[in-house]
Predicted model as a PDB file, atoms N, CA, C, CB and O in Angstrom, pLDDT in the B-factor column:
MODEL        1                                                                  
ATOM      1  N   MET A   1       0.681  -1.357   0.091  1.00 76.00           N  
ATOM      2  CA  MET A   1       0.100  -0.003   0.108  1.00 76.00           C  
ATOM      3  C   MET A   1       1.024   0.873   0.226  1.00 76.00           C  
ATOM      4  CB  MET A   1      -0.816   0.244   1.079  1.00 76.00           C  
ATOM      5  O   MET A   1       2.053   0.628   0.856  1.00 76.00           O  
ATOM      6  N   ILE A   2       0.718   2.405  -0.556  1.00 83.00           N  
ATOM      7  CA  ILE A   2       1.199   3.785  -0.585  1.00 83.00           C  
ATOM      8  C   ILE A   2       0.103   4.912  -0.273  1.00 83.00           C  
ATOM      9  CB  ILE A   2       1.794   4.029  -1.967  1.00 83.00           C  
ATOM     10  O   ILE A   2      -0.962   4.947  -0.891  1.00 83.00           O  
ATOM     11  N   PHE A   3       0.289   5.422   0.282  1.00 85.00           N  
ATOM     12  CA  PHE A   3      -0.278   6.655   0.860  1.00 85.00           C  
ATOM     13  C   PHE A   3       0.637   8.534   0.504  1.00 85.00           C  
ATOM     14  CB  PHE A   3      -0.208   6.149   2.658  1.00 85.00           C  
ATOM     15  O   PHE A   3       1.843   8.690   0.317  1.00 85.00           O  
ATOM     16  N   PRO A   4      -0.101   9.300   0.515  1.00 89.00           N  
ATOM     17  CA  PRO A   4       0.499   9.985   0.881  1.00 89.00           C  
ATOM     18  C   PRO A   4       0.738  10.031   2.510  1.00 89.00           C  
ATOM     19  CB  PRO A   4       0.071  10.868   0.287  1.00 89.00           C  
ATOM     20  O   PRO A   4       0.127   9.659   3.512  1.00 89.00           O  
ATOM     21  N   ASN A   5       2.318  10.885   2.115  1.00 87.00           N  
ATOM     22  CA  ASN A   5       2.254  11.016   3.958  1.00 87.00           C  
ATOM     23  C   ASN A   5       1.614  11.770   4.367  1.00 87.00           C  
ATOM     24  CB  ASN A   5       3.343  11.354   4.762  1.00 87.00           C  
ATOM     25  O   ASN A   5       1.306  12.469   3.402  1.00 87.00           O  
ATOM     26  N   PRO A   6       0.878  12.376   5.743  1.00 89.00           N  
ATOM     27  CA  PRO A   6       0.315  12.934   6.071  1.00 89.00           C  
ATOM     28  C   PRO A   6       0.882  14.132   6.414  1.00 89.00           C  
ATOM     29  CB  PRO A   6      -0.194  12.383   6.650  1.00 89.00           C  
ATOM     30  O   PRO A   6       0.505  15.216   5.969  1.00 89.00           O  
ATOM     31  N   LEU A   7       2.170  13.900   7.530  1.00 90.00           N  
ATOM     32  CA  LEU A   7       3.008  14.642   7.401  1.00 90.00           C  
ATOM     33  C   LEU A   7       3.685  15.915   6.578  1.00 90.00           C  
ATOM     34  CB  LEU A   7       3.377  14.023   7.444  1.00 90.00           C  
ATOM     35  O   LEU A   7       4.022  17.072   6.832  1.00 90.00           O  
ATOM     36  N   ASN A   8       3.685  15.224   5.703  1.00 91.00           N  
ATOM     37  CA  ASN A   8       5.258  16.374   4.566  1.00 91.00           C  
ATOM     38  C   ASN A   8       4.436  15.581   3.460  1.00 91.00           C  
ATOM     39  CB  ASN A   8       7.864  15.896   4.694  1.00 91.00           C  
ATOM     40  O   ASN A   8       4.396  14.359   3.602  1.00 91.00           O  
ATOM     41  N   PRO A   9       3.798  16.123   2.410  1.00 87.00           N  
ATOM     42  CA  PRO A   9       3.447  15.815   1.214  1.00 87.00           C  
ATOM     43  C   PRO A   9       4.108  15.352   0.042  1.00 87.00           C  
ATOM     44  CB  PRO A   9       3.002  16.590   0.955  1.00 87.00           C  
ATOM     45  O   PRO A   9       3.634  14.646  -0.848  1.00 87.00           O  
ATOM     46  N   ASN A  10       5.202  15.804   0.133  1.00 90.00           N  
ATOM     47  CA  ASN A  10       6.407  15.415  -0.839  1.00 90.00           C  
ATOM     48  C   ASN A  10       6.738  14.460  -0.387  1.00 90.00           C  
ATOM     49  CB  ASN A  10       7.556  16.215  -1.039  1.00 90.00           C  
ATOM     50  O   ASN A  10       7.883  14.184  -0.747  1.00 90.00           O  
ATOM     51  N   ARG A  11       6.087  13.387   0.599  1.00 86.00           N  
ATOM     52  CA  ARG A  11       6.853  12.078   0.640  1.00 86.00           C  
ATOM     53  C   ARG A  11       5.502  11.004   0.382  1.00 86.00           C  
ATOM     54  CB  ARG A  11       7.796  11.831   2.313  1.00 86.00           C  
ATOM     55  O   ARG A  11       4.341  11.370   0.200  1.00 86.00           O  
ATOM     56  N   TYR A  12       5.924   9.810   0.415  1.00 85.00           N  
ATOM     57  CA  TYR A  12       5.158   8.801   0.632  1.00 85.00           C  
ATOM     58  C   TYR A  12       4.982   7.792   1.709  1.00 85.00           C  
ATOM     59  CB  TYR A  12       5.325   8.316  -0.174  1.00 85.00           C  
ATOM     60  O   TYR A  12       6.025   7.219   2.024  1.00 85.00           O  
ATOM     61  N   VAL A  13       3.943   7.452   2.326  1.00 83.00           N  
ATOM     62  CA  VAL A  13       4.018   6.336   3.381  1.00 83.00           C  
ATOM     63  C   VAL A  13       4.065   4.969   2.655  1.00 83.00           C  
ATOM     64  CB  VAL A  13       2.722   6.380   4.403  1.00 83.00           C  
ATOM     65  O   VAL A  13       3.158   4.887   1.826  1.00 83.00           O  
ATOM     66  N   VAL A  14       4.992   3.682   2.732  1.00 79.00           N  
ATOM     67  CA  VAL A  14       4.482   2.573   2.079  1.00 79.00           C  
ATOM     68  C   VAL A  14       4.600   1.725   2.984  1.00 79.00           C  
ATOM     69  CB  VAL A  14       5.037   2.177   0.891  1.00 79.00           C  
ATOM     70  O   VAL A  14       5.147   1.670   4.086  1.00 79.00           O  
ATOM     71  N   LEU A  15       3.784   0.836   2.116  1.00 76.00           N  
ATOM     72  CA  LEU A  15       3.744  -0.741   3.291  1.00 76.00           C  
ATOM     73  C   LEU A  15       3.924  -1.864   2.399  1.00 76.00           C  
ATOM     74  CB  LEU A  15       2.035  -1.132   4.249  1.00 76.00           C  
ATOM     75  O   LEU A  15       3.420  -1.990   1.283  1.00 76.00           O  
ATOM     76  N   ASN A  16       4.783  -2.764   3.073  1.00 70.00           N  
ATOM     77  CA  ASN A  16       5.104  -3.986   2.143  1.00 70.00           C  
ATOM     78  C   ASN A  16       4.857  -4.755   2.665  1.00 70.00           C  
ATOM     79  CB  ASN A  16       6.208  -4.300   1.652  1.00 70.00           C  
ATOM     80  O   ASN A  16       5.467  -4.821   3.732  1.00 70.00           O  
ATOM     81  N   SER A  17       4.077  -5.633   2.454  1.00 65.00           N  
ATOM     82  CA  SER A  17       3.882  -6.573   3.673  1.00 65.00           C  
ATOM     83  C   SER A  17       4.871  -8.502   3.281  1.00 65.00           C  
ATOM     84  CB  SER A  17       1.650  -6.721   3.816  1.00 65.00           C  
ATOM     85  O   SER A  17       5.258  -9.464   3.944  1.00 65.00           O  
ATOM     86  N   SER A  18       4.850  -8.186   2.222  1.00 60.00           N  
ATOM     87  CA  SER A  18       6.103  -9.278   1.506  1.00 60.00           C  
ATOM     88  C   SER A  18       7.278  -9.431   2.432  1.00 60.00           C  
ATOM     89  CB  SER A  18       6.833  -8.649  -0.037  1.00 60.00           C  
ATOM     90  O   SER A  18       7.489  -8.904   3.524  1.00 60.00           O  
ATOM     91  N   PHE A  19       8.227 -10.564   1.497  1.00 60.00           N  
ATOM     92  CA  PHE A  19       9.304 -10.665   1.641  1.00 60.00           C  
ATOM     93  C   PHE A  19      10.542  -9.515   1.651  1.00 60.00           C  
ATOM     94  CB  PHE A  19       9.343 -11.442   0.923  1.00 60.00           C  
ATOM     95  O   PHE A  19       9.939  -8.540   1.203  1.00 60.00           O  
ATOM     96  N   THR A  20      11.374  -9.247   1.803  1.00 58.00           N  
ATOM     97  CA  THR A  20      11.941  -7.964   1.558  1.00 58.00           C  
ATOM     98  C   THR A  20      13.643  -9.017   0.384  1.00 58.00           C  
ATOM     99  CB  THR A  20      12.371  -6.810   3.673  1.00 58.00           C  
ATOM    100  O   THR A  20      14.567  -9.435   1.082  1.00 58.00           O  
ATOM    101  N   PHE A  21      13.682  -9.110  -0.244  1.00 59.00           N  
ATOM    102  CA  PHE A  21      14.366  -9.948  -1.273  1.00 59.00           C  
ATOM    103  C   PHE A  21      14.775  -9.283  -1.589  1.00 59.00           C  
ATOM    104  CB  PHE A  21      13.980 -10.665  -2.152  1.00 59.00           C  
ATOM    105  O   PHE A  21      14.109  -8.336  -2.007  1.00 59.00           O  
ATOM    106  N   ARG A  22      16.594  -9.241  -1.653  1.00 61.00           N  
ATOM    107  CA  ARG A  22      17.489  -8.832  -1.979  1.00 61.00           C  
ATOM    108  C   ARG A  22      17.978  -9.489  -3.310  1.00 61.00           C  
ATOM    109  CB  ARG A  22      18.174  -8.846  -0.986  1.00 61.00           C  
ATOM    110  O   ARG A  22      17.164 -10.329  -3.692  1.00 61.00           O  
ATOM    111  N   GLU A  23      18.965  -9.371  -4.057  1.00 63.00           N  
ATOM    112  CA  GLU A  23      19.774 -10.057  -5.603  1.00 63.00           C  
ATOM    113  C   GLU A  23      20.902 -11.248  -4.823  1.00 63.00           C  
ATOM    114  CB  GLU A  23      21.009  -8.418  -6.794  1.00 63.00           C  
ATOM    115  O   GLU A  23      21.118 -12.410  -5.169  1.00 63.00           O  
ATOM    116  N   GLY A  24      21.491 -10.474  -3.675  1.00 60.00           N  
ATOM    117  CA  GLY A  24      21.875 -12.052  -2.667  1.00 60.00           C  
ATOM    118  C   GLY A  24      21.479 -12.935  -2.150  1.00 60.00           C  
ATOM    119  O   GLY A  24      22.175 -13.758  -1.554  1.00 60.00           O  
ATOM    120  N   ALA A  25      20.280 -12.964  -2.259  1.00 60.00           N  
ATOM    121  CA  ALA A  25      18.928 -14.297  -1.835  1.00 60.00           C  
ATOM    122  C   ALA A  25      18.876 -15.049  -2.825  1.00 60.00           C  
ATOM    123  CB  ALA A  25      17.234 -13.855  -1.609  1.00 60.00           C  
ATOM    124  O   ALA A  25      18.677 -16.256  -2.685  1.00 60.00           O  
ATOM    125  N   ALA A  26      19.083 -14.352  -4.282  1.00 62.00           N  
ATOM    126  CA  ALA A  26      18.544 -14.825  -5.272  1.00 62.00           C  
ATOM    127  C   ALA A  26      19.084 -16.959  -6.325  1.00 62.00           C  
ATOM    128  CB  ALA A  26      18.887 -13.297  -6.085  1.00 62.00           C  
ATOM    129  O   ALA A  26      18.748 -17.623  -7.306  1.00 62.00           O  
ATOM    130  N   VAL A  27      20.628 -17.058  -4.404  1.00 66.00           N  
ATOM    131  CA  VAL A  27      21.223 -18.168  -5.370  1.00 66.00           C  
ATOM    132  C   VAL A  27      20.391 -19.002  -4.144  1.00 66.00           C  
ATOM    133  CB  VAL A  27      23.272 -18.391  -5.755  1.00 66.00           C  
ATOM    134  O   VAL A  27      19.547 -19.630  -4.782  1.00 66.00           O  
ATOM    135  N   SER A  28      20.274 -19.205  -3.246  1.00 65.00           N  
ATOM    136  CA  SER A  28      19.092 -20.809  -2.454  1.00 65.00           C  
ATOM    137  C   SER A  28      17.803 -19.773  -1.570  1.00 65.00           C  
ATOM    138  CB  SER A  28      20.423 -22.294  -0.564  1.00 65.00           C  
ATOM    139  O   SER A  28      17.746 -18.855  -0.752  1.00 65.00           O  
ATOM    140  N   ASN A  29      16.547 -20.998  -2.705  1.00 63.00           N  
ATOM    141  CA  ASN A  29      15.819 -20.483  -1.546  1.00 63.00           C  
ATOM    142  C   ASN A  29      15.672 -20.616  -0.318  1.00 63.00           C  
ATOM    143  CB  ASN A  29      15.026 -20.540  -1.652  1.00 63.00           C  
ATOM    144  O   ASN A  29      14.682 -20.284   0.335  1.00 63.00           O  
ATOM    145  N   SER A  30      17.089 -21.331   0.240  1.00 62.00           N  
ATOM    146  CA  SER A  30      17.077 -20.468   2.074  1.00 62.00           C  
ATOM    147  C   SER A  30      17.202 -19.201   2.648  1.00 62.00           C  
ATOM    148  CB  SER A  30      18.067 -20.801   2.877  1.00 62.00           C  
ATOM    149  O   SER A  30      16.958 -18.784   3.780  1.00 62.00           O  
ATOM    150  N   GLN A  31      17.676 -18.624   1.538  1.00 60.00           N  
ATOM    151  CA  GLN A  31      17.976 -17.125   1.581  1.00 60.00           C  
ATOM    152  C   GLN A  31      17.091 -16.375   1.967  1.00 60.00           C  
ATOM    153  CB  GLN A  31      18.305 -16.589   0.492  1.00 60.00           C  
ATOM    154  O   GLN A  31      17.550 -15.583   2.790  1.00 60.00           O  
ATOM    155  N   GLN A  32      15.841 -16.206   1.743  1.00 59.00           N  
ATOM    156  CA  GLN A  32      14.307 -15.807   0.897  1.00 59.00           C  
ATOM    157  C   GLN A  32      13.552 -15.452   1.722  1.00 59.00           C  
ATOM    158  CB  GLN A  32      13.476 -16.882   0.111  1.00 59.00           C  
ATOM    159  O   GLN A  32      12.373 -15.304   1.401  1.00 59.00           O  
ATOM    160  N   THR A  33      14.055 -15.148   3.312  1.00 61.00           N  
ATOM    161  CA  THR A  33      13.579 -15.036   4.808  1.00 61.00           C  
ATOM    162  C   THR A  33      13.687 -13.194   4.931  1.00 61.00           C  
ATOM    163  CB  THR A  33      14.848 -16.096   6.108  1.00 61.00           C  
ATOM    164  O   THR A  33      14.641 -12.546   4.501  1.00 61.00           O  
ATOM    165  N   PRO A  34      12.237 -12.495   5.749  1.00 60.00           N  
ATOM    166  CA  PRO A  34      12.510 -10.982   5.854  1.00 60.00           C  
ATOM    167  C   PRO A  34      13.965 -10.929   6.048  1.00 60.00           C  
ATOM    168  CB  PRO A  34      11.711 -10.210   7.083  1.00 60.00           C  
ATOM    169  O   PRO A  34      14.598 -11.955   6.299  1.00 60.00           O  
ATOM    170  N   LYS A  35      14.525  -9.771   5.942  1.00 60.00           N  
ATOM    171  CA  LYS A  35      15.341  -9.420   6.773  1.00 60.00           C  
ATOM    172  C   LYS A  35      15.457  -7.767   7.001  1.00 60.00           C  
ATOM    173  CB  LYS A  35      16.496 -10.061   6.358  1.00 60.00           C  
ATOM    174  O   LYS A  35      16.432  -7.041   7.195  1.00 60.00           O  
ATOM    175  N   LEU A  36      14.898  -7.663   6.958  1.00 63.00           N  
ATOM    176  CA  LEU A  36      14.333  -6.003   7.932  1.00 63.00           C  
ATOM    177  C   LEU A  36      13.273  -6.706   9.174  1.00 63.00           C  
ATOM    178  CB  LEU A  36      12.985  -4.487   6.556  1.00 63.00           C  
ATOM    179  O   LEU A  36      12.604  -7.706   9.437  1.00 63.00           O  
ATOM    180  N   PRO A  37      13.520  -5.905   9.480  1.00 77.00           N  
ATOM    181  CA  PRO A  37      12.416  -5.754  10.984  1.00 77.00           C  
ATOM    182  C   PRO A  37      10.690  -5.916  10.539  1.00 77.00           C  
ATOM    183  CB  PRO A  37      12.619  -3.780  11.823  1.00 77.00           C  
ATOM    184  O   PRO A  37      10.148  -6.124   9.453  1.00 77.00           O  
ATOM    185  N   ASP A  38      10.232  -5.744  11.718  1.00 79.00           N  
ATOM    186  CA  ASP A  38       8.392  -5.204  11.939  1.00 79.00           C  
ATOM    187  C   ASP A  38       8.417  -4.068  10.898  1.00 79.00           C  
ATOM    188  CB  ASP A  38       7.807  -4.397  13.853  1.00 79.00           C  
ATOM    189  O   ASP A  38       7.876  -4.249   9.807  1.00 79.00           O  
ATOM    190  N   TRP A  39       8.983  -2.985  11.174  1.00 82.00           N  
ATOM    191  CA  TRP A  39       8.760  -1.447  10.348  1.00 82.00           C  
ATOM    192  C   TRP A  39      10.071  -0.900  10.385  1.00 82.00           C  
ATOM    193  CB  TRP A  39       7.627  -0.243  11.106  1.00 82.00           C  
ATOM    194  O   TRP A  39      10.802  -0.914  11.376  1.00 82.00           O  
ATOM    195  N   ALA A  40      10.389  -0.344   9.106  1.00 82.00           N  
ATOM    196  CA  ALA A  40      11.391  -0.287   8.764  1.00 82.00           C  
ATOM    197  C   ALA A  40      11.796   1.465   7.983  1.00 82.00           C  
ATOM    198  CB  ALA A  40      11.418  -1.578   7.983  1.00 82.00           C  
ATOM    199  O   ALA A  40      11.228   1.384   6.894  1.00 82.00           O  
ATOM    200  N   ILE A  41      12.376   2.692   8.041  1.00 84.00           N  
ATOM    201  CA  ILE A  41      12.354   3.825   7.003  1.00 84.00           C  
ATOM    202  C   ILE A  41      13.510   3.489   6.411  1.00 84.00           C  
ATOM    203  CB  ILE A  41      12.309   5.357   7.492  1.00 84.00           C  
ATOM    204  O   ILE A  41      14.443   3.526   7.214  1.00 84.00           O  
ATOM    205  N   ILE A  42      13.877   3.116   5.118  1.00 85.00           N  
ATOM    206  CA  ILE A  42      14.162   3.342   4.286  1.00 85.00           C  
ATOM    207  C   ILE A  42      14.989   4.488   3.444  1.00 85.00           C  
ATOM    208  CB  ILE A  42      13.432   3.112   4.187  1.00 85.00           C  
ATOM    209  O   ILE A  42      14.071   5.258   3.163  1.00 85.00           O  
ATOM    210  N   ASP A  43      16.123   5.027   2.905  1.00 89.00           N  
ATOM    211  CA  ASP A  43      16.764   6.331   2.382  1.00 89.00           C  
ATOM    212  C   ASP A  43      16.828   6.224   1.152  1.00 89.00           C  
ATOM    213  CB  ASP A  43      18.061   6.689   2.838  1.00 89.00           C  
ATOM    214  O   ASP A  43      17.961   6.227   0.670  1.00 89.00           O  
ATOM    215  N   LEU A  44      15.636   6.091   0.216  1.00 85.00           N  
ATOM    216  CA  LEU A  44      15.995   5.332  -1.064  1.00 85.00           C  
ATOM    217  C   LEU A  44      16.624   6.140  -2.023  1.00 85.00           C  
ATOM    218  CB  LEU A  44      14.831   4.732  -1.720  1.00 85.00           C  
ATOM    219  O   LEU A  44      16.413   5.930  -3.217  1.00 85.00           O  
ATOM    220  N   ARG A  45      17.584   7.295  -1.542  1.00 92.00           N  
ATOM    221  CA  ARG A  45      18.760   7.992  -2.634  1.00 92.00           C  
ATOM    222  C   ARG A  45      19.922   7.395  -2.133  1.00 92.00           C  
ATOM    223  CB  ARG A  45      18.976   9.792  -2.643  1.00 92.00           C  
ATOM    224  O   ARG A  45      21.045   7.838  -2.373  1.00 92.00           O  
ATOM    225  N   THR A  46      19.647   6.187  -1.295  1.00 92.00           N  
ATOM    226  CA  THR A  46      21.236   5.629  -1.441  1.00 92.00           C  
ATOM    227  C   THR A  46      20.815   4.663  -2.060  1.00 92.00           C  
ATOM    228  CB  THR A  46      22.247   5.225  -0.158  1.00 92.00           C  
ATOM    229  O   THR A  46      19.654   4.273  -2.187  1.00 92.00           O  
ATOM    230  N   THR A  47      22.099   4.105  -2.608  1.00 90.00           N  
ATOM    231  CA  THR A  47      21.785   2.988  -3.912  1.00 90.00           C  
ATOM    232  C   THR A  47      21.421   1.705  -3.284  1.00 90.00           C  
ATOM    233  CB  THR A  47      23.186   2.656  -4.990  1.00 90.00           C  
ATOM    234  O   THR A  47      22.116   1.193  -2.406  1.00 90.00           O  
ATOM    235  N   PRO A  48      20.319   1.179  -3.739  1.00 85.00           N  
ATOM    236  CA  PRO A  48      20.825  -0.609  -2.644  1.00 85.00           C  
ATOM    237  C   PRO A  48      21.606  -1.216  -3.837  1.00 85.00           C  
ATOM    238  CB  PRO A  48      19.060  -2.147  -2.013  1.00 85.00           C  
ATOM    239  O   PRO A  48      22.011  -1.044  -4.987  1.00 85.00           O  
ATOM    240  N   SER A  49      21.529  -2.161  -2.615  1.00 81.00           N  
ATOM    241  CA  SER A  49      22.949  -3.250  -2.931  1.00 81.00           C  
ATOM    242  C   SER A  49      22.451  -4.533  -2.785  1.00 81.00           C  
ATOM    243  CB  SER A  49      24.354  -3.146  -1.812  1.00 81.00           C  
ATOM    244  O   SER A  49      21.245  -4.440  -2.559  1.00 81.00           O  
ATOM    245  N   ALA A  50      23.012  -6.320  -2.821  1.00 74.00           N  
ATOM    246  CA  ALA A  50      22.723  -7.042  -2.504  1.00 74.00           C  
ATOM    247  C   ALA A  50      21.972  -7.439  -1.769  1.00 74.00           C  
ATOM    248  CB  ALA A  50      23.202  -7.223  -2.472  1.00 74.00           C  
ATOM    249  O   ALA A  50      21.341  -8.478  -1.956  1.00 74.00           O  
ATOM    250  N   HIS A  51      21.836  -6.517  -0.503  1.00 73.00           N  
ATOM    251  CA  HIS A  51      21.282  -6.833   0.932  1.00 73.00           C  
ATOM    252  C   HIS A  51      20.708  -6.331   1.318  1.00 73.00           C  
ATOM    253  CB  HIS A  51      21.768  -6.928   1.807  1.00 73.00           C  
ATOM    254  O   HIS A  51      19.976  -6.694   2.239  1.00 73.00           O  
ATOM    255  N   LEU A  52      20.749  -4.849   0.641  1.00 78.00           N  
ATOM    256  CA  LEU A  52      20.268  -3.426   1.530  1.00 78.00           C  
ATOM    257  C   LEU A  52      19.083  -3.028   0.802  1.00 78.00           C  
ATOM    258  CB  LEU A  52      21.446  -2.015   1.557  1.00 78.00           C  
ATOM    259  O   LEU A  52      19.309  -2.413  -0.241  1.00 78.00           O  
ATOM    260  N   PRO A  53      18.288  -3.162   1.001  1.00 80.00           N  
ATOM    261  CA  PRO A  53      17.357  -1.347  -0.063  1.00 80.00           C  
ATOM    262  C   PRO A  53      17.623  -0.301  -0.564  1.00 80.00           C  
ATOM    263  CB  PRO A  53      16.567  -0.444   0.452  1.00 80.00           C  
ATOM    264  O   PRO A  53      17.446   0.107  -1.712  1.00 80.00           O  
ATOM    265  N   GLY A  54      18.228   0.330   0.646  1.00 85.00           N  
ATOM    266  CA  GLY A  54      18.760   1.901   0.357  1.00 85.00           C  
ATOM    267  C   GLY A  54      19.090   1.391   2.343  1.00 85.00           C  
ATOM    268  O   GLY A  54      18.890   0.323   2.922  1.00 85.00           O  
ATOM    269  N   ALA A  55      19.718   2.904   2.917  1.00 90.00           N  
ATOM    270  CA  ALA A  55      19.689   2.981   3.711  1.00 90.00           C  
ATOM    271  C   ALA A  55      18.776   2.699   4.931  1.00 90.00           C  
ATOM    272  CB  ALA A  55      19.981   3.580   3.456  1.00 90.00           C  
ATOM    273  O   ALA A  55      17.615   3.101   5.020  1.00 90.00           O  
ATOM    274  N   VAL A  56      19.175   2.250   5.497  1.00 87.00           N  
ATOM    275  CA  VAL A  56      18.352   1.853   6.664  1.00 87.00           C  
ATOM    276  C   VAL A  56      17.910   3.080   7.932  1.00 87.00           C  
ATOM    277  CB  VAL A  56      19.252   0.658   7.333  1.00 87.00           C  
ATOM    278  O   VAL A  56      18.053   2.805   9.123  1.00 87.00           O  
ATOM    279  N   GLU A  57      17.429   4.279   7.523  1.00 88.00           N  
ATOM    280  CA  GLU A  57      17.823   5.074   8.919  1.00 88.00           C  
ATOM    281  C   GLU A  57      16.855   4.522  10.269  1.00 88.00           C  
ATOM    282  CB  GLU A  57      17.496   6.922   8.660  1.00 88.00           C  
ATOM    283  O   GLU A  57      16.989   5.046  11.375  1.00 88.00           O  
ATOM    284  N   SER A  58      15.968   3.509  10.043  1.00 86.00           N  
ATOM    285  CA  SER A  58      15.698   3.003  11.782  1.00 86.00           C  
ATOM    286  C   SER A  58      14.450   2.203  11.326  1.00 86.00           C  
ATOM    287  CB  SER A  58      15.273   4.484  13.257  1.00 86.00           C  
ATOM    288  O   SER A  58      13.896   2.071  10.235  1.00 86.00           O  
ATOM    289  N   ALA A  59      14.224   1.732  12.532  1.00 85.00           N  
ATOM    290  CA  ALA A  59      14.134   0.233  11.900  1.00 85.00           C  
ATOM    291  C   ALA A  59      13.666  -0.520  13.590  1.00 85.00           C  
ATOM    292  CB  ALA A  59      16.089  -0.473  10.997  1.00 85.00           C  
ATOM    293  O   ALA A  59      14.609  -0.577  14.379  1.00 85.00           O  
ATOM    294  N   GLY A  60      12.344  -1.039  14.082  1.00 84.00           N  
ATOM    295  CA  GLY A  60      12.302  -1.773  14.662  1.00 84.00           C  
ATOM    296  C   GLY A  60      10.986  -2.862  14.396  1.00 84.00           C  
ATOM    297  O   GLY A  60      10.641  -3.450  13.371  1.00 84.00           O  
ATOM    298  N   PHE A  61      10.236  -2.859  16.221  1.00 84.00           N  
ATOM    299  CA  PHE A  61       9.742  -4.150  16.238  1.00 84.00           C  
ATOM    300  C   PHE A  61       7.790  -3.173  17.264  1.00 84.00           C  
ATOM    301  CB  PHE A  61      11.298  -5.687  17.441  1.00 84.00           C  
ATOM    302  O   PHE A  61       7.437  -2.256  18.006  1.00 84.00           O  
ATOM    303  N   PHE A  62       7.382  -4.113  16.621  1.00 82.00           N  
ATOM    304  CA  PHE A  62       5.907  -4.231  17.163  1.00 82.00           C  
ATOM    305  C   PHE A  62       5.739  -4.775  18.343  1.00 82.00           C  
ATOM    306  CB  PHE A  62       5.071  -4.965  16.377  1.00 82.00           C  
ATOM    307  O   PHE A  62       6.247  -5.894  18.263  1.00 82.00           O  
ATOM    308  N   GLY A  63       5.210  -4.575  19.644  1.00 82.00           N  
ATOM    309  CA  GLY A  63       5.118  -5.052  20.391  1.00 82.00           C  
ATOM    310  C   GLY A  63       3.467  -5.922  20.989  1.00 82.00           C  
ATOM    311  O   GLY A  63       2.796  -5.497  20.048  1.00 82.00           O  
ATOM    312  N   GLU A  64       2.878  -6.404  21.465  1.00 84.00           N  
ATOM    313  CA  GLU A  64       2.092  -7.031  21.323  1.00 84.00           C  
ATOM    314  C   GLU A  64       0.941  -6.433  21.194  1.00 84.00           C  
ATOM    315  CB  GLU A  64       2.170  -7.747  22.007  1.00 84.00           C  
ATOM    316  O   GLU A  64      -0.178  -6.883  20.943  1.00 84.00           O  
ATOM    317  N   GLN A  65       1.430  -5.074  21.446  1.00 82.00           N  
ATOM    318  CA  GLN A  65      -0.327  -4.420  21.878  1.00 82.00           C  
ATOM    319  C   GLN A  65      -0.263  -3.471  20.676  1.00 82.00           C  
ATOM    320  CB  GLN A  65      -0.663  -3.347  23.769  1.00 82.00           C  
ATOM    321  O   GLN A  65      -1.026  -2.537  20.429  1.00 82.00           O  
ATOM    322  N   TRP A  66       1.117  -4.022  19.770  1.00 79.00           N  
ATOM    323  CA  TRP A  66       1.211  -2.454  18.588  1.00 79.00           C  
ATOM    324  C   TRP A  66       1.958  -1.569  19.135  1.00 79.00           C  
ATOM    325  CB  TRP A  66      -0.250  -1.497  18.255  1.00 79.00           C  
ATOM    326  O   TRP A  66       2.275  -0.548  18.524  1.00 79.00           O  
ATOM    327  N   GLU A  67       2.298  -1.786  20.195  1.00 81.00           N  
ATOM    328  CA  GLU A  67       3.610  -0.370  20.222  1.00 81.00           C  
ATOM    329  C   GLU A  67       4.902  -0.829  19.799  1.00 81.00           C  
ATOM    330  CB  GLU A  67       3.999   0.339  21.882  1.00 81.00           C  
ATOM    331  O   GLU A  67       5.532  -1.886  19.808  1.00 81.00           O  
ATOM    332  N   LEU A  68       5.078   0.483  19.386  1.00 76.00           N  
ATOM    333  CA  LEU A  68       7.290   0.176  19.345  1.00 76.00           C  
ATOM    334  C   LEU A  68       7.765  -0.091  20.456  1.00 76.00           C  
ATOM    335  CB  LEU A  68       8.494   1.588  18.979  1.00 76.00           C  
ATOM    336  O   LEU A  68       7.488   0.508  21.495  1.00 76.00           O  
ATOM    337  N   THR A  69       8.717  -1.248  20.313  1.00 74.00           N  
ATOM    338  CA  THR A  69       9.693  -1.554  20.665  1.00 74.00           C  
ATOM    339  C   THR A  69      11.100  -1.243  19.890  1.00 74.00           C  
ATOM    340  CB  THR A  69       9.412  -2.626  20.856  1.00 74.00           C  
ATOM    341  O   THR A  69      11.155  -0.751  18.763  1.00 74.00           O  
ATOM    342  N   ASN A  70      12.064  -1.560  20.571  1.00 62.00           N  
ATOM    343  CA  ASN A  70      13.085  -2.251  19.751  1.00 62.00           C  
ATOM    344  C   ASN A  70      13.933  -1.244  19.217  1.00 62.00           C  
ATOM    345  CB  ASN A  70      12.510  -3.099  18.634  1.00 62.00           C  
ATOM    346  O   ASN A  70      14.945  -1.394  18.533  1.00 62.00           O  
ATOM    347  N   THR A  71      13.531  -0.465  19.514  1.00 62.00           N  
ATOM    348  CA  THR A  71      13.785   0.935  17.747  1.00 62.00           C  
ATOM    349  C   THR A  71      15.485   0.934  17.538  1.00 62.00           C  
ATOM    350  CB  THR A  71      13.182   3.452  18.244  1.00 62.00           C  
ATOM    351  O   THR A  71      16.258   1.097  18.483  1.00 62.00           O  
ATOM    352  N   THR A  72      15.852   0.752  16.347  1.00 61.00           N  
ATOM    353  CA  THR A  72      17.245   0.748  16.078  1.00 61.00           C  
ATOM    354  C   THR A  72      17.318   2.330  15.213  1.00 61.00           C  
ATOM    355  CB  THR A  72      17.746  -0.800  15.108  1.00 61.00           C  
ATOM    356  O   THR A  72      16.509   2.753  14.388  1.00 61.00           O  
ATOM    357  N   ARG A  73      18.561   2.991  15.720  1.00 60.00           N  
ATOM    358  CA  ARG A  73      18.377   3.783  14.973  1.00 60.00           C  
ATOM    359  C   ARG A  73      19.865   4.526  14.274  1.00 60.00           C  
ATOM    360  CB  ARG A  73      17.467   4.554  15.692  1.00 60.00           C  
ATOM    361  O   ARG A  73      19.773   5.419  13.432  1.00 60.00           O  
TER     362      ARG A  73                                                      
ENDMDL                                                                          
END                                                                             
């Protein structure tokens, strides 16, 4: 799902509910597992690599009540 960012109309919010496949996972299906936590903010101005979709600015997990936990920056 892609939606205009309500806090910045020049940006979008993208929800992706699938695996985060990268080129490096193409050699074996055993590598086709999620590479990011529950949520991540990706800077797409950084060129993607075989392992990352861009610069991971922040990432973390949701708790039992959908609260943000274990946030990394």
